[in-house]
C-alpha positions as CSV (number, residue, x, y, z in Angstrom):
1,X,8.2,-15.3,30.4
2,X,6.2,-12.6,32.1
3,X,2.4,-12.9,32.0
4,X,0.3,-10.0,30.9
5,X,-1.6,-8.2,33.5
6,X,-5.4,-7.7,33.5
7,X,-4.9,-4.0,32.6
8,X,-2.7,-4.8,29.6
9,X,-5.2,-7.5,28.4
10,X,-8.1,-5.1,28.7
11,X,-6.1,-2.3,26.9
12,X,-5.2,-4.8,24.2
13,X,-8.8,-6.0,23.8
14,X,-10.1,-2.4,23.6
15,X,-7.5,-1.5,21.0
16,X,-8.2,-4.5,18.8
17,X,-12.0,-3.9,19.2
18,X,-11.5,-0.2,18.2
19,X,-9.6,-1.3,15.0
20,X,-11.6,-4.4,13.9
21,X,-15.2,-4.2,15.2
22,X,-16.2,-1.5,12.6
23,X,-14.6,-3.7,9.9
24,X,-16.5,-6.7,11.2
25,X,-19.8,-4.8,11.2
26,X,-19.2,-3.7,7.6
27,X,-18.6,-7.3,6.5
28,X,-21.7,-8.6,8.4
29,X,-23.9,-5.9,7.0
30,X,-22.7,-6.6,3.4
31,X,-24.8,-9.8,3.8
32,X,-27.9,-7.9,5.1
33,X,-31.1,-8.7,3.2
34,X,-32.5,-5.2,4.0
35,X,-31.8,-2.2,1.8
36,X,-31.5,-0.1,5.0
37,X,-27.9,-0.5,6.1
38,X,-28.9,0.1,9.8
39,X,-31.7,-2.4,9.9
40,X,-30.9,-6.1,9.9
41,X,-33.2,-8.1,7.6
42,X,-31.5,-11.5,7.6
43,X,-28.7,-13.1,5.7
44,X,-28.5,-12.6,2.0
45,X,-26.0,-12.3,-0.9
46,X,-28.3,-10.1,-3.0
47,X,-26.0,-7.1,-2.8
48,X,-23.1,-9.0,-4.2
49,X,-25.3,-10.0,-7.1
50,X,-26.4,-6.4,-7.5
51,X,-22.8,-5.2,-7.4
52,X,-22.2,-7.2,-10.6
53,X,-24.7,-5.0,-12.3
54,X,-23.2,-1.7,-11.1
55,X,-20.7,-1.2,-13.9
56,X,-19.5,2.2,-12.6
57,X,-18.5,0.7,-9.3
58,X,-16.8,-2.3,-10.9
59,X,-14.8,0.0,-13.3
60,X,-13.8,2.2,-10.3
61,X,-12.6,-0.9,-8.4
62,X,-10.6,-2.2,-11.3
63,X,-9.1,1.2,-11.9
64,X,-8.0,1.4,-8.2
65,X,-6.4,-2.0,-8.4
66,X,-4.5,-1.1,-11.6
67,X,-3.3,2.2,-10.2
68,X,-2.3,0.7,-6.8
69,X,-0.4,-2.2,-8.4
70,X,1.5,-0.1,-10.9
71,X,2.2,2.8,-8.6
72,X,3.3,0.4,-5.8
73,X,5.7,-1.4,-8.2
74,X,7.2,1.8,-9.3
75,X,7.4,3.2,-5.8
76,X,9.1,0.0,-4.6
77,X,11.8,0.1,-7.3
78,X,12.5,3.8,-6.9
79,X,12.2,3.8,-3.1
80,X,14.6,0.8,-2.8
81,X,17.2,2.5,-5.0
82,X,16.8,5.8,-3.1
83,X,17.3,3.9,0.2
84,X,20.4,2.2,-1.2
85,X,21.8,5.6,-2.3
86,X,21.1,7.2,1.0
87,X,22.6,4.3,3.0
88,X,25.6,3.4,0.9
89,X,26.9,6.6,-0.7
90,X,28.1,10.0,0.4
91,X,27.6,12.6,-2.3
92,X,27.1,16.3,-2.7
93,X,23.5,17.2,-2.3
94,X,22.7,14.2,-0.2
95,X,20.8,16.2,2.4
96,X,18.5,18.0,-0.2
97,X,18.0,14.6,-1.9
98,X,16.9,13.0,1.4
99,X,14.6,16.0,2.2
100,X,12.9,15.7,-1.2
101,X,12.4,11.9,-0.7
102,X,10.9,12.4,2.8
103,X,8.9,15.5,2.1
104,X,5.6,13.7,1.3
105,X,5.7,12.2,4.8
106,X,5.1,15.6,6.5
107,X,3.4,17.4,3.6
108,X,-0.4,17.7,3.9
109,X,-2.0,15.7,1.1
110,X,-4.0,18.7,0.0
111,X,-0.8,20.6,-0.7
112,X,0.8,17.6,-2.5
113,X,-2.3,17.1,-4.6
114,X,-2.6,20.8,-5.5
115,X,1.1,21.1,-6.4
116,X,0.9,18.0,-8.6
117,X,-2.3,19.4,-10.3
118,X,-0.5,22.7,-11.0
119,X,2.4,20.7,-12.5
120,X,0.2,18.7,-14.8
121,X,-1.6,21.9,-15.9
122,X,1.7,23.7,-16.5
123,X,3.1,20.9,-18.7
124,X,-0.3,20.4,-20.4
125,X,-0.6,16.8,-19.4
126,X,-4.1,15.3,-19.7
127,X,-5.3,14.1,-16.3
128,X,-6.3,10.5,-16.0
129,X,-5.0,7.1,-14.8
130,X,-1.4,8.0,-15.8
131,X,-1.4,11.2,-13.7
132,X,-2.9,9.4,-10.7
133,X,-0.2,6.7,-11.0
134,X,2.5,9.4,-11.0
135,X,0.9,11.1,-8.0
136,X,0.6,7.9,-6.0
137,X,4.2,6.9,-6.9
138,X,5.4,10.2,-5.5
139,X,3.3,9.8,-2.4
140,X,4.3,6.2,-1.5
141,X,7.9,6.1,-2.6
142,X,9.1,7.8,0.6
143,X,7.4,5.1,2.7
144,X,9.2,2.3,0.8
145,X,12.5,4.2,1.1
146,X,12.1,4.4,4.9
147,X,11.3,0.7,5.3
148,X,14.1,-0.5,3.0
149,X,16.6,2.0,4.5
150,X,15.9,0.7,8.0
151,X,16.8,-2.8,6.8
152,X,19.9,-1.7,4.9
153,X,21.2,0.1,8.0
154,X,21.6,-3.3,9.8
155,X,22.8,-5.2,6.8
156,X,26.1,-7.1,7.3
157,X,28.4,-5.7,4.7
158,X,30.9,-8.5,5.2
159,X,28.6,-10.8,3.2
160,X,28.7,-8.5,0.3
161,X,32.5,-8.1,0.6
162,X,33.0,-11.9,0.8
163,X,31.0,-12.3,-2.5
164,X,33.1,-9.7,-4.3
165,X,36.3,-11.2,-2.9
166,X,35.3,-14.5,-4.5
167,X,35.0,-12.7,-7.9
168,X,31.3,-11.8,-8.0
169,X,30.7,-8.5,-9.8
170,X,28.9,-5.7,-8.0
171,X,25.6,-6.1,-10.0
172,X,25.4,-9.8,-9.4
173,X,26.4,-9.3,-5.8
174,X,23.4,-7.1,-5.3
175,X,20.9,-9.5,-6.8
176,X,22.4,-12.6,-5.3
177,X,23.4,-11.4,-1.8
178,X,21.9,-8.0,-0.9
179,X,18.4,-8.3,-2.5
180,X,17.5,-11.7,-0.9
181,X,18.4,-10.3,2.6
182,X,16.4,-7.1,2.2
183,X,13.5,-8.8,0.3
184,X,11.2,-8.8,3.4
185,X,11.6,-5.0,3.7
186,X,11.0,-4.7,-0.1
187,X,7.8,-6.8,0.1
188,X,6.6,-4.8,3.2
189,X,7.3,-1.6,1.3
190,X,5.3,-2.8,-1.7
191,X,2.3,-3.8,0.5
192,X,2.4,-0.5,2.3
193,X,2.5,1.4,-0.9
194,X,-0.3,-0.7,-2.4
195,X,-2.5,0.0,0.7
196,X,-1.8,3.7,0.7
197,X,-2.6,4.0,-3.0
198,X,-5.7,1.9,-2.7
199,X,-6.9,4.1,0.2
200,X,-6.0,7.6,-1.2
201,X,-8.9,10.0,-1.9
202,X,-7.4,13.5,-1.6
203,X,-4.5,13.3,-4.0
204,X,-6.5,11.2,-6.5
205,X,-9.3,13.8,-6.5
206,X,-6.8,16.5,-7.5
207,X,-5.0,14.5,-10.2
208,X,-7.9,12.5,-11.8
209,X,-9.7,13.4,-15.0
210,X,-12.7,12.3,-17.0
211,X,-13.0,8.6,-17.2
212,X,-10.5,7.9,-14.4
213,X,-12.5,7.4,-11.2
214,X,-11.0,5.5,-8.4
215,X,-13.0,3.5,-5.9
216,X,-12.6,5.9,-3.0
217,X,-13.7,8.8,-5.2
218,X,-16.7,6.7,-6.4
219,X,-17.7,5.7,-2.8
220,X,-17.3,9.3,-1.5
221,X,-19.5,10.7,-4.3
222,X,-22.2,8.1,-3.6
223,X,-22.1,8.1,0.2
224,X,-23.1,11.7,0.3
225,X,-26.6,10.6,-0.9
226,X,-26.7,7.7,1.6
227,X,-24.8,4.4,2.2
228,X,-25.8,1.9,-0.4
229,X,-25.6,-1.8,0.5
230,X,-23.5,-2.4,-2.6
231,X,-20.8,-0.2,-1.0
232,X,-20.6,-2.6,1.9
233,X,-20.2,-5.5,-0.6
234,X,-17.4,-3.9,-2.6
235,X,-15.6,-2.9,0.6
236,X,-15.8,-6.5,1.9
237,X,-14.4,-7.8,-1.4
238,X,-11.5,-5.3,-1.1
239,X,-10.8,-6.3,2.5
240,X,-10.7,-10.0,1.4
241,X,-8.3,-9.1,-1.5
242,X,-5.9,-7.1,0.8
243,X,-6.1,-9.8,3.5
244,X,-5.3,-12.6,0.9
245,X,-2.4,-10.5,-0.4
246,X,-0.9,-10.1,3.1
247,X,-1.3,-13.8,3.9
248,X,0.3,-14.8,0.6
249,X,3.2,-12.5,1.2
250,X,3.6,-13.9,4.7
251,X,3.6,-17.5,3.5
252,X,6.1,-16.7,0.7
253,X,8.4,-15.0,3.3
254,X,8.1,-18.0,5.7
255,X,8.9,-20.4,2.8
256,X,12.0,-18.3,1.9
257,X,13.1,-18.3,5.5
258,X,12.8,-22.1,5.8
259,X,14.8,-22.5,2.5
260,X,17.5,-20.2,3.9
261,X,17.7,-22.1,7.2
262,X,17.9,-25.4,5.3
263,X,20.8,-24.1,3.2
264,X,22.6,-22.9,6.2
265,X,22.1,-26.2,7.9
Protein backbone atom coordinates (compact mmCIF):
# COMPACT_ATOMS: atom_id res chain seq x y z
CA UNK A 1 0.00 0.00 0.00
CA UNK A 2 1.48 3.33 -1.08
CA UNK A 3 1.94 6.02 1.55
CA UNK A 4 0.63 9.49 0.87
CA UNK A 5 3.24 12.11 0.16
CA UNK A 6 3.56 15.29 2.18
CA UNK A 7 2.15 17.29 -0.72
CA UNK A 8 -0.94 15.10 -0.89
CA UNK A 9 -1.43 15.31 2.87
CA UNK A 10 -1.17 19.11 2.81
CA UNK A 11 -3.58 19.34 -0.13
CA UNK A 12 -6.02 17.03 1.65
CA UNK A 13 -5.78 19.03 4.88
CA UNK A 14 -6.33 22.33 3.06
CA UNK A 15 -9.30 20.90 1.20
CA UNK A 16 -10.91 19.58 4.38
CA UNK A 17 -10.22 22.86 6.16
CA UNK A 18 -11.80 24.82 3.33
CA UNK A 19 -14.93 22.68 3.58
CA UNK A 20 -15.35 22.23 7.32
CA UNK A 21 -13.67 25.12 9.15
CA UNK A 22 -16.49 27.59 8.26
CA UNK A 23 -19.05 25.04 9.50
CA UNK A 24 -17.08 24.55 12.70
CA UNK A 25 -16.91 28.31 13.26
CA UNK A 26 -20.68 28.59 12.78
CA UNK A 27 -21.30 25.80 15.31
CA UNK A 28 -18.92 27.33 17.86
CA UNK A 29 -20.43 30.81 17.53
CA UNK A 30 -23.92 29.40 18.01
CA UNK A 31 -22.82 28.96 21.65
CA UNK A 32 -21.47 32.53 21.88
CA UNK A 33 -22.86 34.53 24.79
CA UNK A 34 -22.37 37.82 22.95
CA UNK A 35 -25.05 39.21 20.66
CA UNK A 36 -22.29 40.33 18.28
CA UNK A 37 -21.53 37.30 16.15
CA UNK A 38 -17.95 38.43 15.52
CA UNK A 39 -17.08 39.00 19.20
CA UNK A 40 -16.60 36.03 21.49
CA UNK A 41 -18.31 36.51 24.84
CA UNK A 42 -18.00 33.08 26.41
CA UNK A 43 -19.99 29.88 26.20
CA UNK A 44 -23.76 30.04 26.42
CA UNK A 45 -26.91 28.33 25.13
CA UNK A 46 -29.02 31.47 25.36
CA UNK A 47 -29.56 31.69 21.60
CA UNK A 48 -31.03 28.19 21.48
CA UNK A 49 -33.49 29.28 24.16
CA UNK A 50 -34.19 32.47 22.21
CA UNK A 51 -34.75 30.40 19.08
CA UNK A 52 -37.66 28.65 20.78
CA UNK A 53 -39.40 32.04 21.05
CA UNK A 54 -38.81 32.90 17.38
CA UNK A 55 -41.98 31.37 15.99
CA UNK A 56 -41.37 32.58 12.45
CA UNK A 57 -37.97 30.87 12.27
CA UNK A 58 -39.35 27.62 13.73
CA UNK A 59 -42.26 27.60 11.27
CA UNK A 60 -39.84 28.16 8.38
CA UNK A 61 -37.60 25.30 9.58
CA UNK A 62 -40.55 22.92 9.93
CA UNK A 63 -41.82 23.92 6.47
CA UNK A 64 -38.38 23.25 4.97
CA UNK A 65 -38.21 19.82 6.61
CA UNK A 66 -41.69 18.94 5.36
CA UNK A 67 -40.96 20.13 1.82
CA UNK A 68 -37.58 18.39 1.71
CA UNK A 69 -38.97 15.08 3.00
CA UNK A 70 -41.98 14.96 0.67
CA UNK A 71 -40.17 16.21 -2.42
CA UNK A 72 -37.22 13.85 -1.81
CA UNK A 73 -39.57 10.89 -1.46
CA UNK A 74 -41.41 11.78 -4.67
CA UNK A 75 -38.16 12.45 -6.51
CA UNK A 76 -36.73 9.13 -5.33
CA UNK A 77 -39.71 7.14 -6.64
CA UNK A 78 -39.96 9.02 -9.93
CA UNK A 79 -36.19 9.15 -10.47
CA UNK A 80 -35.77 5.44 -9.74
CA UNK A 81 -38.46 4.47 -12.24
CA UNK A 82 -37.05 6.90 -14.81
CA UNK A 83 -33.61 5.32 -14.38
CA UNK A 84 -35.15 1.87 -14.74
CA UNK A 85 -36.90 2.91 -17.97
CA UNK A 86 -33.75 4.44 -19.43
CA UNK A 87 -31.60 1.44 -18.50
CA UNK A 88 -33.88 -1.47 -19.32
CA UNK A 89 -36.10 -0.36 -22.21
CA UNK A 90 -35.62 0.90 -25.75
CA UNK A 91 -38.64 2.92 -26.86
CA UNK A 92 -39.52 5.64 -29.33
CA UNK A 93 -38.80 9.04 -27.83
CA UNK A 94 -36.18 7.71 -25.43
CA UNK A 95 -33.70 10.47 -26.28
CA UNK A 96 -36.18 13.36 -25.71
CA UNK A 97 -37.29 11.64 -22.50
CA UNK A 98 -33.71 11.45 -21.25
CA UNK A 99 -33.13 15.07 -22.25
CA UNK A 100 -36.16 16.20 -20.24
CA UNK A 101 -35.03 14.16 -17.23
CA UNK A 102 -31.52 15.63 -17.26
CA UNK A 103 -32.44 19.19 -18.26
CA UNK A 104 -32.52 20.55 -14.66
CA UNK A 105 -28.88 19.51 -14.28
CA UNK A 106 -27.67 22.10 -16.78
CA UNK A 107 -30.52 24.59 -16.57
CA UNK A 108 -29.84 27.69 -14.43
CA UNK A 109 -32.06 27.70 -11.37
CA UNK A 110 -33.33 31.17 -12.23
CA UNK A 111 -34.72 29.90 -15.54
CA UNK A 112 -36.20 26.80 -13.90
CA UNK A 113 -37.84 28.87 -11.18
CA UNK A 114 -39.20 31.44 -13.62
CA UNK A 115 -40.60 28.76 -15.96
CA UNK A 116 -42.32 27.00 -13.07
CA UNK A 117 -43.72 30.32 -11.86
CA UNK A 118 -45.17 31.04 -15.30
CA UNK A 119 -46.65 27.52 -15.37
CA UNK A 120 -48.35 27.94 -12.01
CA UNK A 121 -49.71 31.33 -13.03
CA UNK A 122 -50.97 29.95 -16.36
CA UNK A 123 -52.90 27.11 -14.70
CA UNK A 124 -54.07 29.44 -11.89
CA UNK A 125 -52.51 27.35 -9.13
CA UNK A 126 -52.13 29.12 -5.81
CA UNK A 127 -48.49 29.21 -4.78
CA UNK A 128 -47.53 27.72 -1.45
CA UNK A 129 -46.05 24.55 0.02
CA UNK A 130 -47.59 22.40 -2.72
CA UNK A 131 -45.98 24.37 -5.55
CA UNK A 132 -42.59 24.35 -3.80
CA UNK A 133 -42.83 20.56 -3.44
CA UNK A 134 -43.58 20.25 -7.17
CA UNK A 135 -40.66 22.52 -8.02
CA UNK A 136 -38.20 20.70 -5.76
CA UNK A 137 -39.34 17.31 -7.06
CA UNK A 138 -38.69 18.55 -10.60
CA UNK A 139 -35.27 19.84 -9.58
CA UNK A 140 -34.04 16.79 -7.65
CA UNK A 141 -35.54 13.94 -9.67
CA UNK A 142 -32.74 14.10 -12.24
CA UNK A 143 -30.08 13.67 -9.54
CA UNK A 144 -31.81 10.55 -8.24
CA UNK A 145 -32.14 9.19 -11.79
CA UNK A 146 -28.41 9.57 -12.42
CA UNK A 147 -27.41 7.88 -9.15
CA UNK A 148 -29.79 4.95 -9.62
CA UNK A 149 -29.00 4.60 -13.34
CA UNK A 150 -25.29 4.28 -12.59
CA UNK A 151 -26.06 1.38 -10.25
CA UNK A 152 -28.45 -0.29 -12.68
CA UNK A 153 -25.82 -0.12 -15.42
CA UNK A 154 -23.63 -2.57 -13.47
CA UNK A 155 -26.49 -4.77 -12.24
CA UNK A 156 -26.09 -8.49 -12.98
CA UNK A 157 -29.19 -9.39 -14.98
CA UNK A 158 -28.55 -13.10 -14.43
CA UNK A 159 -29.88 -12.75 -10.87
CA UNK A 160 -33.13 -11.38 -12.20
CA UNK A 161 -33.35 -14.05 -14.91
CA UNK A 162 -32.69 -16.82 -12.38
CA UNK A 163 -35.53 -15.58 -10.17
CA UNK A 164 -37.97 -15.50 -13.09
CA UNK A 165 -36.81 -18.94 -14.26
CA UNK A 166 -37.79 -20.23 -10.81
CA UNK A 167 -41.31 -18.90 -11.31
CA UNK A 168 -41.05 -15.47 -9.66
CA UNK A 169 -43.30 -12.92 -11.45
CA UNK A 170 -41.68 -9.70 -12.77
CA UNK A 171 -43.15 -7.47 -10.08
CA UNK A 172 -42.03 -9.68 -7.24
CA UNK A 173 -38.64 -10.13 -8.90
CA UNK A 174 -38.13 -6.38 -8.87
CA UNK A 175 -38.97 -6.00 -5.17
CA UNK A 176 -37.21 -9.19 -4.04
CA UNK A 177 -34.07 -9.12 -6.22
CA UNK A 178 -33.51 -5.81 -8.01
CA UNK A 179 -34.59 -3.34 -5.32
CA UNK A 180 -32.39 -4.77 -2.51
CA UNK A 181 -29.35 -4.62 -4.79
CA UNK A 182 -29.92 -1.02 -5.89
CA UNK A 183 -31.13 0.13 -2.45
CA UNK A 184 -27.81 1.88 -1.57
CA UNK A 185 -28.18 4.01 -4.71
CA UNK A 186 -31.83 4.70 -3.89
CA UNK A 187 -30.92 5.82 -0.36
CA UNK A 188 -28.07 7.95 -1.70
CA UNK A 189 -30.45 9.54 -4.20
CA UNK A 190 -32.96 10.29 -1.44
CA UNK A 191 -30.32 11.92 0.77
CA UNK A 192 -29.02 13.97 -2.15
CA UNK A 193 -32.54 15.11 -3.07
CA UNK A 194 -33.27 15.92 0.59
CA UNK A 195 -30.13 18.03 0.90
CA UNK A 196 -30.76 19.90 -2.37
CA UNK A 197 -34.34 20.67 -1.39
CA UNK A 198 -33.33 21.79 2.09
CA UNK A 199 -30.68 24.09 0.63
CA UNK A 200 -32.63 25.61 -2.27
CA UNK A 201 -33.30 29.34 -2.22
CA UNK A 202 -33.69 30.47 -5.84
CA UNK A 203 -36.43 28.13 -7.05
CA UNK A 204 -38.31 28.32 -3.75
CA UNK A 205 -38.34 32.12 -3.92
CA UNK A 206 -40.04 31.93 -7.35
CA UNK A 207 -42.62 29.31 -6.42
CA UNK A 208 -43.50 30.24 -2.85
CA UNK A 209 -46.54 32.18 -1.76
CA UNK A 210 -48.03 33.83 1.34
CA UNK A 211 -47.62 31.68 4.42
CA UNK A 212 -45.08 29.34 2.81
CA UNK A 213 -41.64 30.58 3.81
CA UNK A 214 -38.76 28.12 3.81
CA UNK A 215 -35.77 28.39 6.10
CA UNK A 216 -33.30 29.59 3.40
CA UNK A 217 -35.76 32.33 2.39
CA UNK A 218 -36.23 33.32 6.03
CA UNK A 219 -32.50 33.42 6.70
CA UNK A 220 -31.81 35.40 3.54
CA UNK A 221 -34.50 37.96 4.38
CA UNK A 222 -33.10 38.46 7.89
CA UNK A 223 -29.38 38.33 7.10
CA UNK A 224 -29.62 41.45 4.96
CA UNK A 225 -30.18 43.36 8.21
CA UNK A 226 -27.33 41.59 9.97
CA UNK A 227 -26.53 38.10 11.19
CA UNK A 228 -28.57 37.23 14.27
CA UNK A 229 -27.15 34.69 16.75
CA UNK A 230 -30.39 32.70 16.41
CA UNK A 231 -29.45 32.03 12.78
CA UNK A 232 -26.26 30.31 13.92
CA UNK A 233 -28.31 28.23 16.34
CA UNK A 234 -30.90 27.06 13.79
CA UNK A 235 -28.16 26.29 11.24
CA UNK A 236 -26.32 24.20 13.85
CA UNK A 237 -29.51 22.24 14.56
CA UNK A 238 -29.97 21.56 10.86
CA UNK A 239 -26.33 20.45 10.53
CA UNK A 240 -26.94 18.01 13.39
CA UNK A 241 -30.16 16.71 11.79
CA UNK A 242 -28.50 16.16 8.40
CA UNK A 243 -25.44 14.53 9.98
CA UNK A 244 -27.65 12.21 12.06
CA UNK A 245 -29.63 11.26 8.94
CA UNK A 246 -26.45 10.41 7.01
CA UNK A 247 -25.05 8.38 9.92
CA UNK A 248 -28.35 6.51 10.33
CA UNK A 249 -28.46 5.70 6.61
CA UNK A 250 -24.86 4.48 6.73
CA UNK A 251 -25.56 2.25 9.75
CA UNK A 252 -28.67 0.80 8.09
CA UNK A 253 -26.72 0.08 4.93
CA UNK A 254 -23.89 -1.59 6.87
CA UNK A 255 -26.44 -3.70 8.72
CA UNK A 256 -28.02 -4.76 5.43
CA UNK A 257 -24.58 -5.60 4.05
CA UNK A 258 -23.77 -7.81 7.05
CA UNK A 259 -27.11 -9.61 6.72
CA UNK A 260 -26.50 -10.20 3.00
CA UNK A 261 -23.01 -11.60 3.65
CA UNK A 262 -24.42 -13.82 6.40
CA UNK A 263 -27.03 -15.22 4.03
CA UNK A 264 -24.42 -15.90 1.36
CA UNK A 265 -22.18 -17.62 3.89
